[in-house]
N, C-alpha and C positions, 0 to 999 in steps of 0.2 A: 773358218772365216766368220767374223761377226756379221749378223744379218739384220739387225735392227738399230737404227741410228735415231733415237727418240728426239734429240734436239732439233733435227730438221724434218722429222716425220717421215723418214724413208725406210722402207723394208725391202730387203733383197728377197724377191718372191720365189716360191716353188712353182715352176712352170710345167704345164702339161701341153704337149703338142701331139699332132697325129702320128701314127706309126707310118712307116715308109710305104705302105700299100695304098694310102689315101691319095686321091687326086687333089693336089693343093688348089688348083684353079677352081674346082667345084666345091671344095670345102669352104673357101673364104667368100662371104657375102658382105655387102655394104651395111653400114649402120642402120638400125631399125627405124630411125626417125627421118629417113630420106625417101624421096619419091612418094610422099604421102597422098598425092593426088594423081598418081600415074599407075593405075593397076596393071597396065601392059608391061611395065618394067618388072614388077614382081611376078607376073604370070610367066614371063620369059625366064626369070631365074628359076622358077619351079620346074619348068621344062628342062632346063640345063642340068639340074641336080636330081632329077627324078630317080629314086631308088638307089642313091649312093649316099654315103656319110657326108653331111654338110652342116655348117653352122646355121643354115636356114631352118633346120629341124629343131634347133635349140634356142631360137630367139623369137620375139613377137613383133613382126613388122607392124608399125603403127598404122599403116593403111587399113588394117583389119580391126582397129579398135572399135569401130562402130558396128561390127558384126555381132551376131547373137551367140556365137560359139566360144566366148571367152574361156569359160571353165574347162571345156574340152580341150581347147588349144593349149592352155597352161598345163593341164595334166599330161598331154602328149609331149610337151617340151621337157618336162622333168623326167618322164619315162625314157625319152631319147637320151638324155644326159646319162642316166644310169646305164642304159644299154651301151653307149659309147665307152663308158668307163670299163664295164665288165668284159666287153669284147676287144679291149685294147686298141680301139680306134684312137683313143687318147692314151698317151703313155707319160708317166712321171719321168721327167728328164733330169732336172737339176735345180739347184738354187742359184739364181743369177739374174742379171739384166739381159735384155736383148737390144742390140743396136740395129736400127732400121734405116734403110735408104729407099725412098719411094719416089718414083717418077710418075707424072700424070700428063694429061694433054695440055696442061697449063704451065707446069714447072718441070725442069730437068731433074731436080733433086730436092727432097725434103727429108731432113734427118731427124730421127727420133730415138728415144730410149724408153724401153718398157721397164717399169718398176712398180712397186706398190706404195701407196701413201696411207698415212695414219689418219683414220677418220676422227680420232680424238682431237685432232688439230685443225678441224674444218668446221665452219659455221656459215650457213648461207644467209643468215638474217642480215638485214640492213644495218650498217654500222659495225659489222663484225671486225674484230682486230686480230683474228687468228692467222696462223702461218699460211694457211691455204683458204681461199675464199671464192665465192661466186663472183662473176664479173657482170652479171645482170640479174634482175629480179627473178627469184625462183617462184614458179607458179605451183603452189602446193597441190592444186587439183589435178596436176599432171602426174603426180607420184603414185596413186593407187595401182594402176595397171602394172607399173614397173615393180612395185613392192610385191604384188602377187606372183610375179615371175621369179624374183630373186629369193623371196622368203622360202626357206626349206630346200632350195636348189643345192645340189652337191658342189657346183662350181660356178664361177663367173667368167664372162667373156667381156673384154673392154672395148667400147668404142669411144672412150673418154680421151680427149686430148687436153693436156694441161701445159700452160706456158710458164717459162722462166724468163727473167730479164738478165741475160748474160751477154752484154755487148762485147766482151773480150773473147767470147766463144771458147770457153775452157771446160765446160761440162760435157757436152755431147760431141762437138766437132773434132777433137783430137783423136777420137777412135778411128776416124776415117784414115788416119795416117799410120795405123798400127794393125790393120786387118789381118796381117799374117799371124798375130797372136791369138786370134779368135776364130773358132770353128764356124763355118757357114752352115746355117740351119735350113734355109730355103731361098729360092731364087726363081721367081715365076711371074707370069702375066696374070693380073687380076681380071676377073670376068667383067663383062658389060662396060668396056672402055674405062676400067678402073686404073689402068696404067701398069706399072711393074713394081715389084717389091722384093727386096733382098734383106735377109735377117741374119745376124751373127750372134752367137752365144758369148756373153761377157761374164766370165767367171774368174778371170785373172785377178788375183787379190790386189795387185799393184794398181790395175786400172780402176777397180771398184773403190779403192782407197782414195785415188786421185779425184774421182767423181764426187765422192762424199766430202772431201776436203774443200773442193771449190764451192759446193752447195753451202757448206758451213760458212765460207767466207761471204757468199751472197746474203746469208741470213744474219750476218753480224750486225748488231744494232747501230754501230757508228757508221758502217759502210752504207746501210740502208738510209740512215738519216741524211747523210751527205749527198747520196745519189739523188734523192728526191726533194732535198731541201725542206724537210718537214720537222714537226715538233717532236720532242722527246717522248710525249705520251702516246704517240701512234705505234701500234703493234707492227712488227715486221711482216711484210707480205713476201713470201718466197714463191708460192705456187698459185697461179691464177687460172681459173677454168677457161678453156678455149672453146671446146666442143664437149657436149655430154654432161652439162651441169646437172640436169635433172636425174641422170643415172647415178652421178656421184651423190646427190642428195638422197636418192633412194637407198644406196648403201649405208649412208649415215643414219637414216631413219630406222633401218633394220638393226643396225649395230646398237643404237640407243635403246631399243627394246630388248635386244638379246642380252646386253650386259647387266640388265636388272637381275638376272638369275645367276650371275657369275661372281665368284670371289675376286678380290683384287689380284690375287696371284693368277687366277684363270684368265683375267682380262688382259694380262700383259702380252700374251702372244697368241691370243685366239685369232684364227684366220679371218673371222668376220669383222675384226677390228680394222682391216685394211682393204683397200680397193686397188685393183690393177688398172694402170693407166699408161698412156704414152706421153712422155715429156717432150716438149718441143721448145726451142729457143725462139723467142719472138723476133730476134734479129736474123734468123735463118732466111735466106733469100727465097726459100721454098714455102715459107709461111706468108700467104697473101691475105690481106683484108679487103673485102669488097663492101662498099657502103650499101645499106638497105634504106631505100627511099620510102616516102609516104604519099598516099593518095587519099584525099578526103572526098566523100560523096555526100550529095544532098545538102549542100551548104549555101548560104548567102555570103558570097565573097566579101561584100562591103561590110557586113556585120562582123564577119570573122576578123577582118583586118582592124576594124575599130576596137574590137575586144582585145586583140593581140597587142595593139598599141597601149591600151589601158593597162594590160597585164605587165608589160615590160616597164612602164612608168612606175607601177606599184612596187616592183622589185628593184627599183633604182637603176634600171637599164633604159636604153632608148632605141626604139624601132624606127627605121627609115625604109620605105619601100619605093624602089625605082621601077618604072614601067617602060617596056620596050615593045616595039611592034614586031620585031623579028628576033630569032635566036641569035643570028650573027651580030646584030646590034648590041644585044646583051653581052655577048662574049667580048666585044671590044671594050666594054666598060667594067669587066670583071677584074677584081684584084684578089689577092690571097687574104685569108683571115690572119689576124694578129692577136696578140694577147688582149688588146683593148677593144677590138672590133671583130665580130664574127659575121659570116654571111652564109646564106643558102640561096639556091635558085628556085623559082616557082613558075608555074604556068597555069592559066585557066583558059576559058574559051576566048577571052578577049586579048590577054596580054602575056608576055614573058616578063618575069620580074626578078630583081635581086632584093633580098631582104637583108638589110644590115642591122646588126645588133651591137650597139655601143655599150661598153662596160658590162660584158656578159658575166653572169655569176657562176656558171659551170664551165668545165674545162673543154667540153666538146660542143660544136655547133648543134648537133642533134639533141644534146641534153637540154639546151636552153629552149629549143622549139618544142620538144616533147613535153617539157614541164607545162608549157601553156596548153598544148593539145589535150593533155590528160584532163585539165580543168575544163576546157571548152567542151570536150565530148561528154563529160559528166553532166554539164549544164544544158547541153543541146542533144538530147537523146535521139532525135531524128537523123543526126549526122552520123556517118560511119567512116571508118578508117581501114585501109589495107596497107600492108608492108610489102614493098615491091622490089624485086631485084632487076637492075638494068634501067638505064636512062630512057631508052626508046619506049619500053612498056609504061614507064611512069608518065612520059609526055603524052602518049596516046590516050591514057585514061584521064590525065589531068586537064586536057584540052576540051573535054566534053562538058556540056552544059551542067551547071550546079556542082562541078567538081573543082578540085585544086590539087595540083601535083607539086611536091616539094622534093628537090634534089639536094643531097648533102655531099660535101667533099669527102674524099677518102680520108679515113683517120690515119694519121701518122703513127706507125707502129711504136715509135719512141714515146708517144703520149699514152700508150695503153696502160702501163703499170701506174704511172703517176695519177692518171684519171681515177683508177680504182682506189688508189691510196687516199686521194684527196676528196673525191666525190662519193666514195664508198662503193659505188657500182655504176656500170654503164646503163644508160637507158635501154629498155628492152628493144630488141631488133636494131641494134646499132650497126653491126657488121656481121659478115659471114666469112669464115675461114675457108676460102676457096669455093669451088662449085660442088654440086652434089656427088659427082663421080670421084671427087678428090677426098671425100670423107674417109674415115678409118674403116677398114674391113676387119671382120672378126677372124682372128687367127689363134692367139694364145689363150689358154685357160688357166685358172688357179682355183684350187679347192677352197671353199669358204665354210666347210663344216669339218668337225673333228671326227 
């Protein structure tokens, strides 16, 4: 079976999974960038997996990034990887995809497909026109700890979730109707209220060919141009980062360094050229986008709104702010955004507000406001910003003296790809794909050294 489809950047990966003696529930832990302010969570995980093979022993939870034992922790991670390989805690199973069905406390089913993507076709820089792209700004300062863990490691574990725009649901979803063709690999409850996950081996050549053929259709230049109503000179976007952008960028950084010592022939199929990910369809009902709101601290509200009005006038838009005494009064006057006018809600110690932006220049409400906030915060260094999940928390903070809370509407999933295509990337902290316990858990591994 062919395993590399360069035109769409897809590699059928060689998968490593635990042997049958491993407790799956204790093996799988949540993505390392979750619960970064909740040490009790990670302490409980440590208690659960004490003295048993677990992915906790081969990842670097980011809650520990401020600790002084970086080097020792990374050495232990790599030693544990080698140990698990040598003791057959991990076994080389096959070349293929894995179909995943995950339920959580929030959704009944979220479908995904494990595959490897070609790092040669990824660029996280602003304005990138590559086949796979970042969906928000990549903070380069966040890469070094990830690079230290991955560099020289024998294998990788993905917590990366990558989105495709497949409204006809032909890439992933049809597998659910043919599960009798595919061997079940695992079926178990995830720890710490992570829900339930089931995985199936996808090695059937007919199924793999169908998946590839539909991805090739989505990557067709004419299909892309007509779908998004864009110019001929824009590159096709097939894969957009959902979660784990910085981990994918880490893999890219290491590959760019690694390939300097390789011949063209060696580069073609070197395992470090690819990164293991879970592909999800943005149109899957199990993929939920939650807005991330803003709270500004230590500001003069009158000054901020005067400067905001000046800013939008300068960019040929128009800001109108309506004030209300109560939240109910605000809701009575709220309308939906349109192409020609955007809104967001606000609150400070005195008022509830609706901010209307006429003739917005960017595709998303949060994009237009964040463009102003970036400028304002750069010029007013005494002011601070926080990115907050949940309306109640935003209102509680925003109603305090010298503060301002800004609530953004939920981004329509159908706008996601067009926004990345047209605006290049989303503003940072635009949305979250579900809650922390819904993030990807570490299961599958792939060798990244020869």
